[in-house]
C-alpha positions in Angstrom: 2.8 24.9 20.3 2.3 27.6 22.9 1.3 31.1 21.9 1.8 34.1 24.3 -0.6 37.0 23.6 -0.8 40.4 25.1 -3.6 41.0 27.6 -5.4 43.2 25.0 -5.0 40.6 22.2 -6.1 37.8 24.5 -9.2 39.7 25.5 -10.0 40.5 21.8 -9.6 36.8 20.9 -11.8 35.7 23.8 -14.5 38.3 22.7 -14.3 37.1 19.1 -14.7 33.5 20.3 -17.8 34.3 22.3 -19.2 36.4 19.5 -18.7 33.8 16.7 -19.2 30.7 18.8 -15.9 29.3 17.5 -13.1 28.2 19.7 -10.0 30.4 20.2 -7.9 27.6 18.6 -10.1 27.7 15.5 -9.9 31.5 15.2 -6.1 31.5 15.5 -5.9 28.6 13.1 -8.0 30.5 10.5 -6.0 33.7 11.0 -2.7 31.9 10.5 -4.0 30.0 7.4 -5.3 33.3 6.0 -2.0 35.1 6.7 0.2 32.3 5.2 -2.0 32.0 2.1 -0.7 35.5 1.1 -4.0 37.2 1.4 -2.9 39.6 4.2 -5.2 40.5 7.0 -8.9 41.0 6.2 -9.5 44.6 5.2 -5.8 45.3 4.5 -4.7 47.3 1.4 -3.3 44.1 -0.1 -6.6 42.2 0.4 -8.7 45.0 -1.1 -6.3 45.4 -4.1 -6.5 41.7 -4.8 -10.3 41.7 -4.5 -10.5 44.6 -6.9 -8.1 42.8 -9.4 -5.5 45.5 -9.0 -2.8 43.1 -7.8 -2.2 39.8 -9.6 -0.4 36.8 -8.2 3.1 36.0 -9.6 3.1 34.4 -13.0 6.1 32.3 -12.1 7.3 31.0 -8.7 10.2 32.8 -7.0 13.5 32.2 -8.5 16.9 33.4 -7.6 18.2 35.9 -10.2 21.7 36.8 -11.2 22.8 40.4 -11.9 22.9 41.4 -15.5 25.4 44.2 -14.9 28.2 44.3 -12.5 29.9 47.5 -11.1 33.5 48.1 -12.2 36.0 47.2 -9.5 36.6 50.0 -7.0 33.7 52.2 -8.1 30.1 52.6 -7.3 29.3 55.2 -10.0 26.0 54.5 -11.6 27.2 55.4 -15.0 30.1 52.9 -15.1 28.7 49.4 -15.5 29.9 46.5 -17.6 28.3 43.3 -18.8 29.1 40.1 -16.8 30.5 38.3 -19.9 33.3 40.9 -20.0 34.0 40.6 -16.3 37.6 39.8 -15.3 37.9 37.1 -12.7 40.6 37.4 -10.2 
């Protein structure tokens, strides 16, 4: 995999590598792992909220849902909805 970084980001990565003593590959690998784990970036609002217990992980994995109410044909008025069991199929 090739990764093209802006000059500014490349310089920041090189400085972090020199400061921490870790290779640039290791730093990028850690950042991608951290990002894909759903923790967000360090210091982000999401990370702080999770650390403080304000945000909880999902109780069940993602699942596709089906609408409970369907709009009447030809209308988008919010007050005119019907239950899917009474829907007329065409």
